[in-house]
Structures are given as C-alpha cells and as structure tokens.
C-alpha positions as CSV (number, residue, x, y, z in Angstrom):
1,M,119.7,123.0,136.5
2,S,117.8,120.6,134.2
3,M,114.1,120.0,134.5
4,L,114.6,116.7,136.4
5,E,117.3,117.8,138.9
6,P,116.3,118.1,142.5
7,I,115.4,121.5,143.7
8,N,117.8,122.7,146.4
9,S,115.2,123.6,149.0
10,R,114.0,120.0,149.0
11,K,117.3,118.3,149.5
12,S,116.6,118.0,153.2
13,K,113.7,115.7,152.5
14,S,114.6,112.0,152.5
15,L,114.1,110.0,149.4
16,P,115.1,106.5,148.3
17,D,118.3,106.3,146.2
18,G,117.8,107.3,142.7
19,W,114.6,109.3,143.4
20,R,114.5,113.1,143.0
21,W,112.2,115.9,144.0
22,I,110.5,117.9,141.2
23,R,107.5,120.1,141.1
24,L,104.5,118.2,139.6
25,E,103.9,121.0,137.1
26,R,107.1,120.1,135.3
27,L,105.9,116.6,134.6
28,V,102.4,117.5,133.5
29,T,101.7,118.3,129.8
30,D,98.0,119.2,130.3
31,A,95.8,120.1,133.3
32,K,92.3,121.0,132.3
33,S,89.1,121.5,134.4
34,G,85.8,120.2,133.1
35,F,82.7,122.1,132.3
36,A,79.5,122.8,134.2
37,C,76.1,121.8,132.7
38,G,72.7,121.9,134.4
39,E,70.9,120.4,131.4
40,R,70.1,116.7,130.8
41,D,69.9,114.9,127.5
42,S,69.0,111.2,127.3
43,K,70.9,111.0,123.9
44,G,73.8,113.2,125.0
45,V,77.3,112.4,126.1
46,I,78.1,110.8,129.5
47,Q,79.5,113.4,131.9
48,L,81.2,112.2,135.0
49,R,80.4,113.8,138.4
50,M,81.8,113.6,141.9
51,N,79.9,110.3,142.7
52,N,81.5,108.6,139.7
53,V,84.9,108.2,141.4
54,D,85.0,106.3,144.7
55,I,87.4,106.7,147.6
56,R,89.4,103.6,146.4
57,G,90.3,105.2,143.1
58,N,87.8,103.4,141.0
59,F,85.3,104.7,138.5
60,V,81.6,104.0,139.3
61,W,79.5,103.3,136.3
62,N,76.2,102.1,137.7
63,E,74.8,105.7,137.8
64,F,75.7,108.5,135.5
65,I,74.1,111.4,133.7
66,R,74.1,112.5,130.0
67,V,74.3,116.1,129.0
68,P,74.0,118.0,125.7
69,A,77.4,118.8,124.1
70,S,78.7,119.9,120.7
71,S,81.3,117.9,118.8
72,Q,83.8,120.5,119.6
73,M,83.1,120.3,123.4
74,I,83.3,116.5,123.3
75,V,86.7,116.7,121.6
76,E,87.9,119.3,124.1
77,Y,86.8,117.6,127.2
78,M,86.9,113.9,126.2
79,L,88.8,111.5,128.4
80,E,91.5,109.3,126.9
81,P,93.1,106.2,128.3
82,D,95.8,107.1,130.9
83,D,94.1,110.4,131.9
84,V,94.2,111.0,135.6
85,L,90.9,112.5,136.9
86,F,91.4,114.6,140.0
87,N,88.4,115.5,142.0
88,N,89.1,119.2,142.6
89,T,85.8,120.2,144.3
90,N,84.0,118.2,147.0
91,S,83.6,118.1,150.8
92,V,86.8,118.7,152.8
93,E,87.1,114.9,153.5
94,L,86.6,113.9,149.8
95,V,88.3,116.6,147.8
96,G,91.3,115.1,146.0
97,K,90.2,111.6,145.4
98,S,91.3,110.5,142.0
99,A,91.1,107.7,139.4
100,L,92.9,106.6,136.3
101,F,90.8,106.5,133.2
102,Q,91.4,103.3,131.1
103,G,88.8,103.8,128.4
104,H,85.1,103.2,127.8
105,D,83.0,102.0,124.9
106,E,81.7,105.5,124.2
107,P,83.0,109.1,124.6
108,I,83.2,110.3,128.2
109,V,83.5,113.9,129.4
110,Y,83.7,115.3,132.9
111,S,82.3,118.1,135.0
112,N,84.0,121.2,136.5
113,H,84.4,119.2,139.7
114,F,87.3,117.4,138.1
115,T,90.7,118.3,136.6
116,R,92.0,116.1,133.8
117,I,95.8,115.6,134.1
118,R,98.0,114.3,131.4
119,T,101.7,113.5,132.0
120,D,104.9,113.3,130.0
121,Q,105.0,109.5,130.0
122,N,108.7,109.5,129.2
123,E,109.1,110.9,132.7
124,L,106.0,110.1,134.8
125,L,103.6,107.1,134.4
126,P,99.9,108.1,134.9
127,R,99.4,105.0,137.0
128,F,102.2,106.0,139.3
129,L,100.9,109.5,139.5
130,V,97.3,108.5,140.5
131,S,98.7,106.2,143.2
132,W,100.7,109.1,144.6
133,V,97.8,111.5,144.4
134,N,95.5,109.1,146.3
135,Y,98.3,108.7,148.9
136,Q,98.3,112.4,149.4
137,W,94.6,112.3,149.8
138,N,94.9,109.6,152.5
139,L,97.5,111.7,154.3
140,G,95.1,114.7,154.3
141,V,97.2,116.9,152.1
142,F,94.3,118.2,150.1
143,A,92.2,118.8,153.1
144,N,94.9,121.1,154.4
145,I,95.5,123.1,151.1
146,C,91.9,123.4,149.9
147,N,89.9,126.6,149.8
148,R,86.8,126.1,152.0
149,W,83.3,127.4,151.8
150,V,80.1,126.3,153.5
151,G,79.6,122.6,152.7
152,Q,82.2,122.5,150.0
153,S,86.0,122.9,149.3
154,A,88.2,123.1,146.3
155,V,91.8,122.5,145.3
156,K,92.7,124.6,142.4
157,P,94.9,123.1,139.7
158,D,97.8,125.5,140.4
159,K,97.9,124.3,144.1
160,L,98.0,120.7,142.9
161,L,100.7,121.3,140.3
162,A,102.8,123.3,142.8
163,L,103.2,120.2,145.0
164,D,106.7,118.6,145.3
165,F,106.7,115.2,143.6
166,P,109.0,112.3,144.5
167,L,110.1,111.1,141.1
168,P,111.9,107.7,140.8
169,P,113.4,106.4,137.6
170,L,110.9,105.2,135.0
171,A,111.8,101.5,135.4
172,K,111.1,101.9,139.2
173,Q,107.8,103.6,138.5
174,K,106.7,100.7,136.3
175,R,107.7,98.1,138.9
176,I,105.9,100.0,141.8
177,A,102.8,100.6,139.7
178,S,102.7,96.9,138.7
179,I,103.0,95.8,142.3
180,L,100.4,98.3,143.5
181,N,98.0,97.3,140.8
182,E,98.2,93.6,141.8
183,Q,98.0,94.3,145.5
184,M,95.1,96.8,145.3
185,A,93.2,94.2,143.2
186,A,93.7,91.7,146.0
187,V,92.6,94.3,148.6
188,E,89.5,95.0,146.6
189,Q,88.7,91.2,146.5
190,A,89.3,91.0,150.3
191,R,87.0,94.1,150.9
192,K,84.2,92.6,148.9
193,A,84.6,89.3,150.7
194,A,84.5,91.0,154.1
195,E,81.4,92.9,153.1
196,E,79.7,89.7,152.1
197,R,80.6,88.2,155.5
198,F,79.2,91.3,157.2
199,E,75.9,91.0,155.3
200,A,75.8,87.3,156.2
201,V,76.2,88.1,159.9
202,Q,73.3,90.7,159.7
203,A,71.2,88.1,157.9
204,L,71.9,85.5,160.6
205,K,70.8,88.0,163.2
206,M,67.5,88.6,161.5
207,A,67.0,84.9,160.9
208,Y,67.4,84.2,164.7
209,L,64.8,86.9,165.4
210,R,62.4,85.5,162.9
211,H,62.8,82.0,164.3
212,G,62.4,83.2,167.8
213,F,59.0,84.8,166.9
214,R,58.0,82.2,164.3
215,Q,54.4,82.1,165.8
216,L,53.7,85.5,164.2
217,G,51.2,85.1,161.5
218,Q,50.0,81.7,162.8
219,Q,47.2,80.9,165.2
220,L,48.6,81.6,168.6
221,P,48.6,78.9,171.3
222,K,45.8,79.2,173.9
223,S,48.2,80.7,176.5
224,W,49.3,83.4,174.1
225,R,47.4,86.7,173.3
226,W,47.7,89.6,170.9
227,Q,48.2,92.9,172.6
228,K,48.8,96.4,171.2
229,F,52.1,97.9,172.3
230,G,50.1,100.9,173.5
231,D,48.3,98.8,176.1
232,L,51.6,97.4,177.4
233,A,53.6,100.6,178.1
234,E,53.6,104.3,178.8
235,F,55.3,106.5,176.2
236,K,57.3,109.6,176.5
237,N,59.3,111.6,173.9
238,G,62.8,112.8,175.0
239,I,63.9,116.3,176.0
240,N,65.2,118.8,173.5
241,F,68.2,121.0,174.1
242,T,70.7,123.1,172.1
243,A,74.3,122.3,171.2
244,D,75.6,125.1,173.5
245,Q,74.0,123.4,176.5
246,K,76.4,120.4,176.2
247,G,79.0,120.4,178.9
248,K,78.6,120.0,182.6
249,G,75.4,118.8,184.1
250,I,73.2,115.7,183.8
251,L,74.1,112.6,181.8
252,T,72.2,112.3,178.6
253,L,71.5,109.3,176.3
254,D,71.6,110.1,172.6
255,V,70.8,108.3,169.3
256,L,74.5,107.4,168.8
257,N,74.4,105.4,172.0
258,M,71.6,103.2,170.6
259,Y,73.2,101.3,167.8
260,S,74.8,98.2,169.1
261,N,74.2,94.5,168.5
262,S,73.5,94.0,172.3
263,I,70.0,94.4,173.4
264,C,71.2,96.7,176.1
265,I,72.6,100.2,175.5
266,S,76.2,100.9,176.3
267,T,76.4,103.8,178.8
268,D,80.2,104.3,178.4
269,E,80.0,107.4,176.2
270,L,77.1,109.5,177.5
271,Y,77.5,113.2,177.4
272,R,76.2,115.9,179.8
273,V,73.9,118.8,179.3
274,N,73.4,122.0,181.4
275,M,69.8,121.6,182.5
276,N,67.8,120.5,185.4
277,P,64.9,118.4,183.8
278,S,61.9,117.2,185.7
279,H,61.8,113.6,187.0
280,E,59.6,112.5,184.1
281,Y,62.7,112.4,181.8
282,L,64.8,110.3,184.1
283,L,65.4,106.7,182.9
284,K,64.9,103.6,184.9
285,P,66.5,100.1,184.3
286,N,64.7,98.1,181.6
287,D,63.1,101.2,180.0
288,I,62.8,100.5,176.2
289,L,64.1,103.3,174.1
290,I,63.3,103.6,170.3
291,V,65.0,105.9,167.8
292,R,62.2,108.4,166.9
293,S,64.0,110.6,164.3
294,S,67.1,110.2,162.1
295,V,68.5,111.3,158.8
296,K,69.1,107.6,158.1
297,R,65.8,105.9,157.5
298,E,67.3,102.5,158.3
299,G,68.2,103.7,161.8
300,V,64.7,104.8,162.7
301,G,62.6,102.5,164.9
302,W,65.7,100.7,166.4
303,P,65.0,99.6,170.0
304,A,67.3,99.0,172.9
305,L,67.1,98.7,176.7
306,F,68.5,101.1,179.3
307,P,70.5,98.9,181.7
308,G,70.6,101.4,184.5
309,H,73.4,103.7,185.8
310,T,74.9,104.9,189.0
311,E,74.0,108.5,188.1
312,P,70.7,110.0,186.9
313,V,70.3,109.8,183.1
314,I,67.9,111.5,180.8
315,F,67.2,110.9,177.1
316,C,67.3,113.2,174.1
317,G,64.3,114.3,171.9
318,F,65.3,112.0,169.1
319,L,64.2,109.0,171.2
320,I,60.9,107.7,172.5
321,R,60.8,105.9,175.9
322,A,58.4,103.0,176.4
323,R,58.0,102.0,180.1
324,L,56.1,98.7,180.6
325,I,53.2,98.9,183.0
326,S,53.0,95.2,183.9
327,K,55.5,93.0,185.6
328,Q,54.2,90.1,183.6
329,I,55.8,91.5,180.4
330,S,59.5,91.2,179.7
331,S,61.3,94.3,178.4
332,Q,63.8,92.1,176.6
333,F,61.1,90.1,174.9
334,I,59.5,93.3,173.6
335,A,62.8,94.9,172.5
336,Y,63.8,91.7,170.6
337,Y,60.4,91.6,169.0
338,L,60.6,95.2,167.8
339,R,64.0,94.6,166.3
340,Q,62.6,92.4,163.5
341,E,62.9,94.2,160.2
342,H,59.2,93.8,159.2
343,I,58.1,95.2,162.5
344,R,60.3,98.2,162.2
345,D,58.9,98.7,158.7
346,L,55.4,98.8,160.2
347,V,56.6,101.3,162.8
348,I,58.2,103.6,160.2
349,G,55.3,103.2,157.6
350,K,55.4,106.1,155.2
351,S,57.0,108.5,157.6
352,G,59.7,110.9,156.6
353,T,59.5,111.5,152.8
354,G,62.0,114.4,153.2
355,T,65.6,114.4,154.5
356,I,64.6,113.2,158.0
357,T,62.5,110.2,158.9
358,N,60.3,110.5,162.0
359,I,58.0,108.0,163.7
360,S,55.1,108.8,166.0
361,Q,54.0,107.3,169.3
362,L,50.7,106.5,167.5
363,N,52.6,104.2,165.1
364,L,54.3,102.5,168.0
365,K,51.2,102.1,170.0
366,S,49.4,100.4,167.1
367,I,51.9,97.6,166.8
368,E,50.4,94.2,167.8
369,I,52.6,91.9,169.8
370,P,52.0,88.2,170.4
371,V,52.5,87.9,174.2
372,P,53.0,84.4,175.8
373,P,53.2,83.8,179.6
374,L,56.2,85.3,181.3
375,K,58.0,82.0,181.6
376,K,57.8,81.5,177.9
377,Q,58.9,85.1,177.3
378,N,62.0,84.5,179.5
379,R,62.7,81.3,177.7
380,I,62.6,82.9,174.3
381,T,64.7,85.9,175.4
382,A,67.3,83.5,177.0
383,I,67.6,81.6,173.7
384,L,67.8,84.8,171.7
385,K,70.5,86.2,174.0
386,K,72.7,83.2,173.5
387,Q,72.2,83.4,169.7
388,M,72.9,87.1,169.6
389,D,76.0,86.7,171.8
390,R,77.2,84.2,169.2
391,V,76.4,86.7,166.4
392,D,78.2,89.5,168.3
393,H,81.4,87.3,168.5
394,I,81.3,86.8,164.7
395,Y,80.3,90.4,164.2
396,N,83.4,91.7,166.1
397,A,85.7,89.4,164.2
398,V,84.2,90.5,160.8
399,T,84.4,94.2,161.9
400,E,88.1,93.8,162.8
401,E,88.6,92.2,159.4
402,Q,86.9,95.1,157.6
403,L,89.0,97.6,159.5
404,A,92.2,95.8,158.6
405,V,91.2,95.7,154.9
406,V,90.3,99.4,155.0
407,T,93.7,100.4,156.3
408,L,95.6,98.2,153.8
409,P,95.6,100.7,150.9
410,S,97.2,103.4,153.0
411,T,99.9,101.0,154.2
412,L,100.6,99.8,150.7
413,L,100.9,103.4,149.4
414,R,103.1,104.4,152.2
415,C,105.4,101.5,151.5
416,A,105.4,102.4,147.7
417,F,106.4,106.0,148.2
418,S,109.0,105.2,150.9
419,G,110.9,102.8,148.6
420,E,109.8,99.7,150.4
421,L,108.2,98.0,147.4
C-alpha cells in the first residue's frame, strides 16, 4: 500500500469521489512545538502567544511580546510563509484554533503553546490544512481528545498527527482553498459591518437617554429639584447562598437575569434555591435592582425593574434592591436615569481594582437625581419607552444578523469538506 492509498479501516467513511483517507502524519514534514520564555526584552524577537491567534483563524498583531533569543533559537523556531500554527495548549473551548502564517516584516517565533506544522506541498496545501484543522475545532474534535487539567487543556502533536485526514487531489485542494479564502474574507467584512451596526444601536440608546435627561448640568426648572438617591429609596443587599443550595425551593433572581434592553427584568429563567429567607428579601413590583458585583466592570451598576411574579421571588447577593419610599417618584424614571453611562461611572467610581468590581450602597445613595413633578416623570418615561422599544426592534435584527454571520464559517467549512464547493 502506497503512502496515499486509503487505509482499509476507513473505507466505511464516506468521502467525495477522488478523495482518500490518510493519517495526517504522512502528509506533514515537520511538527515542532515552540519554546517557553518568562523573560522580556524590548529589543528581542516577537514571540506569538495564545492571544495572537483569534477564533477565526487570523493573526492578531495589535499586542505582542518580545523575548530574548539567540540567533540559533530564532533560526530553529522562526515561522516561514505557509507554516500552520496550531494552538496546542489553551482552555478546552479554545485549544486547537489555528492560523496560516503568511509572513511578517521581521522574524517571528512562537511559544510552547503552539505547534508549527509544515506539509509536503506536493500532497497537501497548508491553506487547505488550516481550514480543515479549524473545521475540526468547530466540530469540537480537539475538546474531545485533549488532555485536561484545572483551567487548561492540551492536544499533543502525536494526537493531532494521528487524525485521519480527508485528502482530495491537489487541484481540488487549490480550488477549495481559493473559494474558502474568498468567502471567509466576505464573512469577515460582514462580521465587521454587523459589529459597527451593533455599536451604532448601543450609541443610539445612550443618545436617547442623554436627550431624555438633557436638563442635567443645566439650571433646573422651578418645579424640578435635585435629590440624592439615598433620600428617595430604601436599600438592601441580596441574600448569599452556595451552589449546592440550587434546586427546589424559592425562585431567585440573579445577575444574568438583569441584562436586557428592556427596563423590566425578564422572569422567564429564574432558578430556585433551597432556603426559607425572611420576608425582607422578597421582591415587590417596581423594585429597582442594581448589579452590585461582577467580574465584568461594564456590567456593574446596571439597573432594571422587577415587574412582579405570581410566586415569591428573592434576589441574590450580587444585587442591590432600591425600593422607593414616595409614590410621587416613578421607578421607571429613576431606572432610566441610572442607565446613563456617566451616571454608572459615578456609581462605580474607583471600585474594584482587582478581578471583581463591587459598588457600595454609599455610592448609590450619593447620586443626585433631577426630579420633576410626577406627570413630567411619566411623560419622560413614556417617550423613552417608545424610543427604547424602537431600539429593541433594531437590536434584535442586528443580533440575528450577528448570529447568522457567526455561523457562516462553520457552514462554509462543512460544505468544503463534504465536497459541496
């Protein structure tokens, strides 16, 4: 049996006409892992790390490190055009993402988190290989075969090279690689355009909020008054519980329920905890909830209203509840006001210099709010609701567009390796 003949055990696997199964190791002339280096040298050589390859198979050059390396090491680990760089060590979800190196204006080496793969280009085109490797990553192949440790996983080169590879004739590889290159470029343009539209929607939302409260910073009308949030509401931190308490019991509102464009919280996906809390943790309709703590700083300070529920509902310790003490104050008016970016910046302040950002009741209570008569509050919130409903409609359309763009690469790769291109 010659090198390129199908292996008998794989004959049952369906391939397009003219394709054949072969172990990847038979098509690879070199597979070399990079080197570890904890030192930095501003005049050293660029060393690529995990963050320098994205999930779309592109190199990321806006942030890289330089390390000391001898001339011999640079020669040994330097990337050349048409090298495939396989991310052998990462999280389970990211291990296996790969990119095709096409050159740079100075020498580039790579860390031990990568394996450099060179092929026999008379048999296998590197561009065709990298597309197939990223297709396997999309399918979850590397997540299944990786060795796992706490917070990290790895696919050793021998496991990668032992994979069965569907090899078409060289002319077919060139055709497929050319089509994929053109289509992926179009997908990338569509992705960037969708991101720009998403950012425009977010900007529109903030513009509506700024316009709705445009009196801020100006001399207020006689019927308006500045009041501290602490004088308008009673505050309560949520209740803490452990993960093993989740299950049967009382409905609980968590941080993940908070993030929606609507001013009201969706109660469709509440979970239950096994506890019998005191009544002080029960929510009432129109209670304002604010995200108190999160690993994502941009999520902290986000306010939303509890719309009510047919069952009792409590709230978790990552949230603060503000319950207004006057019927002359609209909860919607306050919640919309707190959603303004500059107000949330005031609430957050310098909190959370570590991995988690926390805000305090003290920060919230000190926020000054321009309060008009109730009729004016209701008029402002009615206008904002109409505007936000319009934004939600656009937001949903843009989100669907983004989802469609995200799934396109997997569809194109599936078509490519099933012979449909």
